[in-house]
C-alpha positions as MATLAB code, in Angstrom:
seq = 'MLDHVEIQVADPEKSAAFYDAVLAPLGASRRIEHRQRIGYGPGRPEFWIGPVVGPESPSREAHLGFAAPGRDAVDAFYAAAVAQGAPVLHRPKVWPQYHDSYYAAFVRDPDGNNVEALCENPA';
ca = [
      -9.333   -5.242   64.637;
      -7.208   -8.400   64.419;
      -8.872  -11.797   64.380;
      -5.672  -13.819   64.812;
      -1.924  -13.695   64.237;
       0.660  -16.380   63.450;
       4.416  -16.265   63.843;
       6.948  -18.595   62.251;
       9.155  -20.622   64.570;
      12.354  -22.558   63.875;
      11.598  -25.437   66.269;
       7.827  -25.923   66.628;
       8.162  -28.463   69.464;
      10.403  -26.183   71.553;
       8.227  -23.154   70.868;
       5.066  -25.102   71.716;
       6.532  -26.060   75.108;
       7.404  -22.391   75.730;
       3.971  -21.054   74.754;
       2.146  -23.872   76.588;
       3.917  -22.738   79.773;
       3.757  -18.953   79.450;
       0.221  -18.625   78.073;
      -1.383  -20.853   80.723;
      -1.168  -18.143   83.447;
      -2.881  -15.766   81.007;
      -5.827  -18.127   80.535;
      -4.876  -19.442   77.074;
      -4.064  -22.960   75.951;
      -3.760  -25.035   72.790;
      -7.091  -24.979   71.027;
      -6.236  -26.628   67.707;
      -3.336  -28.257   65.881;
      -3.551  -28.251   62.102;
      -0.904  -28.832   59.424;
       2.075  -28.327   61.774;
       0.491  -25.212   63.265;
      -0.792  -24.725   66.807;
      -3.505  -22.234   67.697;
      -3.791  -20.832   71.236;
      -6.558  -18.899   72.905;
      -8.875  -18.669   75.866;
     -11.630  -19.979   73.575;
     -11.091  -19.904   69.850;
      -7.469  -19.747   68.620;
      -6.224  -16.170   68.309;
      -2.449  -16.713   68.423;
      -0.748  -19.285   66.205;
       2.748  -20.680   65.787;
       3.871  -22.443   62.634;
       7.124  -23.715   61.183;
       9.414  -21.524   59.105;
       8.367  -22.240   55.539;
      11.822  -22.253   53.993;
      15.162  -20.508   53.794;
      13.673  -17.797   51.591;
      11.377  -16.732   54.437;
      13.394  -16.845   57.675;
      11.682  -16.075   60.941;
      12.030  -12.454   62.020;
      11.746  -10.876   65.436;
       8.231   -9.908   66.394;
       6.886   -8.126   69.474;
       3.887   -9.861   71.004;
       1.911   -8.289   73.845;
      -0.461  -10.689   75.603;
      -3.185   -9.259   77.861;
      -3.166  -10.581   81.413;
      -6.207  -10.479   83.709;
      -4.147   -9.151   86.635;
      -0.663   -8.432   87.873;
      -0.428  -11.877   89.446;
      -0.887  -13.379   85.979;
       1.971  -11.204   84.650;
       4.140  -12.495   87.494;
       3.114  -16.099   86.739;
       3.862  -15.587   83.024;
       7.300  -14.283   83.968;
       7.974  -17.213   86.325;
       6.887  -19.713   83.647;
       9.140  -18.058   81.060;
      12.153  -18.097   83.400;
      11.452  -21.765   84.202;
      11.541  -22.433   80.444;
      14.980  -20.770   80.273;
      13.745  -17.684   78.436;
      16.134  -14.739   78.335;
      14.681  -11.913   80.422;
      14.357   -8.526   78.764;
      12.540   -6.813   81.655;
      11.263   -8.144   84.975;
       7.662   -7.361   85.918;
       7.203   -3.723   86.860;
       5.058   -0.657   86.235;
       5.921    1.222   83.044;
       4.523    4.739   83.628;
       5.872    5.941   80.273;
       3.204    3.731   78.631;
       0.375    4.231   81.134;
       0.163    4.985   84.863;
      -0.849    1.427   85.705;
       0.843   -0.447   82.819;
       2.387   -3.499   84.520;
       4.394   -5.768   82.250;
       7.209   -8.274   81.892;
       9.214   -8.915   78.719;
      11.099  -12.086   77.723;
      12.458  -13.702   74.574;
      10.866  -16.844   73.168;
      12.957  -19.665   71.648;
      13.139  -17.762   68.326;
      14.215  -14.449   69.862;
      10.820  -12.752   69.697;
      10.058  -10.111   72.317;
       7.115  -11.571   74.255;
       5.298   -9.427   76.801;
       2.511  -10.028   79.289;
       0.761   -6.867   80.434;
      -2.020   -5.681   82.673;
      -3.327   -2.136   82.701;
      -5.485   -2.557   85.808;
      -4.439   -0.486   88.814;
      -2.741   -2.468   91.586;
];
């Protein structure tokens, strides 16, 4: 249903370093940089970060769930986030309240967004 999504970030350079690190284990990387915006994806850009446009539109917390190809990728996402100094919301584990095999980790990005990597494949 969605083609792409962009979030506003306070410090584009800091956020780019964070997303470069945590999206790599999920198979995504920078695909394009245009007008102070960076698009990430496994092929075409599907997730974008861009600077906050002004004080009248401050960045707000968002929840982003990135699909991972396997549980090892969720673990690698988590390790990359911790290495970047990201606050940990939840370590990787199975969340049966969402789905019997829903394996996910949750961290905060440099702007306080709740960023999740998840895999719904059975162990």
